[in-house]
C-alpha positions in Angstrom: 142.4 181.9 118.7 144.3 184.9 118.0 147.3 183.1 119.5 146.6 180.4 117.1 146.1 182.3 114.0 149.5 184.3 114.8 151.5 180.9 115.2 150.1 179.4 112.1 151.1 182.7 109.9 154.8 182.9 111.6 155.0 179.3 110.1 154.0 180.4 107.0 155.8 183.7 106.9 159.0 181.3 108.1 158.3 178.5 105.0 158.4 181.7 102.6 161.0 183.7 104.1 163.6 180.5 104.6 164.3 180.4 100.7 166.1 183.6 100.9 169.7 182.6 100.2 168.6 180.9 97.2 170.0 183.0 93.7 167.4 182.7 91.5 164.5 183.5 93.9 166.2 186.0 95.4 166.8 188.0 92.3 163.2 187.2 91.1 161.5 188.4 94.4 164.0 191.5 94.8 162.9 192.6 91.4 159.2 192.0 91.7 159.0 193.8 94.9 159.6 196.9 93.2 156.6 196.8 90.7 154.6 197.5 93.9 156.4 200.3 95.0 155.7 204.2 94.9 158.2 204.7 91.9 157.0 202.2 89.9 153.1 202.4 90.4 153.2 206.4 90.1 154.8 206.3 87.0 153.5 203.8 85.3 149.9 205.0 85.9 151.0 208.6 84.7 152.7 206.8 81.6 149.2 205.0 81.1 147.2 208.1 81.5 149.5 210.0 79.1 149.9 206.8 76.2 146.8 205.1 76.4 144.5 205.4 73.5 141.5 208.0 74.3 138.7 204.6 74.7 141.0 203.2 77.3 142.0 206.4 78.9 139.4 206.5 81.9 140.6 202.8 82.9 144.4 204.3 83.5 142.3 207.3 85.2 140.4 204.9 87.4 143.6 203.1 87.9 145.8 206.4 88.9 142.8 207.1 91.2 142.7 203.8 92.8 146.4 204.0 93.6 145.9 207.6 95.3 142.9 206.6 97.4 144.4 203.5 98.7 147.2 204.7 100.3 145.2 207.1 102.7 143.3 203.8 104.6 146.6 202.1 104.4 147.9 205.3 106.2 145.6 205.2 108.9 145.1 201.5 109.5 149.3 201.4 110.1 148.6 204.0 112.6 145.8 202.6 114.5 147.3 199.2 114.3 151.1 199.7 115.0 152.3 196.2 113.9 155.8 195.8 113.9 157.7 194.2 110.7 158.0 190.4 111.1 162.0 190.9 110.8 162.0 192.7 114.5 159.8 190.0 115.9 160.8 186.8 114.4 164.1 185.2 115.2 166.1 184.3 112.0 164.2 186.0 109.8 166.4 186.8 106.8 165.7 190.4 105.5 167.8 192.7 102.8 170.2 195.5 104.3 168.1 199.1 105.4 165.0 197.4 105.5 161.3 199.1 105.9 161.0 200.9 109.4 157.5 201.8 109.5 154.6 199.6 110.3 154.1 196.1 108.8 150.6 196.1 108.8 148.9 196.1 105.7 151.6 196.1 103.4 151.5 199.1 100.8 153.1 197.4 97.9 150.8 195.1 97.9 148.0 197.6 97.8 149.7 199.7 95.4 149.8 196.9 93.0 146.2 195.6 93.3 144.8 198.8 93.1 146.7 199.5 89.6 146.0 196.2 88.0 142.0 195.9 89.2 140.7 198.3 87.0 142.2 196.8 84.2 141.3 193.2 84.7 137.8 195.0 85.0 137.8 196.5 81.8 139.9 193.4 80.0 138.9 190.3 82.0 141.7 188.6 79.9 144.5 190.4 81.6 143.5 188.7 84.5 145.5 185.7 83.8 148.9 188.0 83.9 147.9 190.8 86.4 146.7 188.2 89.4 149.8 186.3 89.5 151.9 189.5 89.1 150.2 190.8 92.4 150.2 188.0 94.1 154.2 187.7 93.6 154.6 191.3 94.5 152.8 190.4 97.9 154.9 187.0 98.1 158.1 189.1 97.4 157.3 190.9 100.7 157.1 187.8 103.0 160.0 186.4 101.0 161.9 189.7 101.5 160.9 189.5 105.6 159.1 192.5 105.3 155.5 191.8 106.0 153.3 188.8 107.5 150.7 187.0 105.1 147.9 188.8 107.1 149.8 192.1 106.1 149.9 190.8 102.4 146.3 189.6 102.4 144.9 192.8 103.7 147.1 194.9 101.2 145.5 192.7 98.6 142.1 193.3 99.2 142.6 197.0 100.5 143.7 197.5 96.8 141.6 195.5 95.1 138.6 197.2 96.8 139.9 200.3 96.1 140.4 199.5 92.0 136.6 198.2 92.2 135.6 201.4 93.5 137.5 203.7 91.6 136.5 201.7 88.4 132.5 201.7 89.1 132.6 205.0 89.9 134.2 206.6 86.9 133.5 203.7 84.0 129.9 203.5 84.9 
C-alpha cells in the first residue's frame, strides 16, 4: 500500500516538476516560494504586529506565535522521519542551484505560510479567496522546484493550518 502511494506521489511530483524549464512558470514559482521562507514570514509578521491597527494587533500576534510555534513540530518531524528530498531520489528531477540539504518532510515553507495566513482568514473570512490560493501556490512551488514531495507540502499545510487555528483561538477567544 505504501509503495502504491509512493509511486502515485512520485508521478504527481514529476507532472509538476517537468515544467521547470518554462520561463513564466519558473519566474512565478521561484518568486512566490520566498513568501513561505523565513525572511519573508518573520519580517511580515513583525511588521504586521507593529503596523496593524490596535483592534487587529491580536491577530498579527496570533500569526507570529503560530509561525514560531509551527516550526518546533516541523523540526521534530524532520528528525523523526528523515526523508530525503525528491531531487536526491527521483532521476531527472529538475531543481535550482544550491538546493536545500535538510530533510524533506514536512515542508517548512508551506507550514510557515499557512501558519501566518490562517489567523487572518479566521478573523476576516473574505481574505480566504486570496490567502488560501497564495498558500497553495507556495506549496506547489516547493514541488515545482524539486524540493518536496506532494505529501511534504500537504503535511506542511495541515501543520501550519492547525498551528494557526490553535494560536488564533487561544489568543482571540
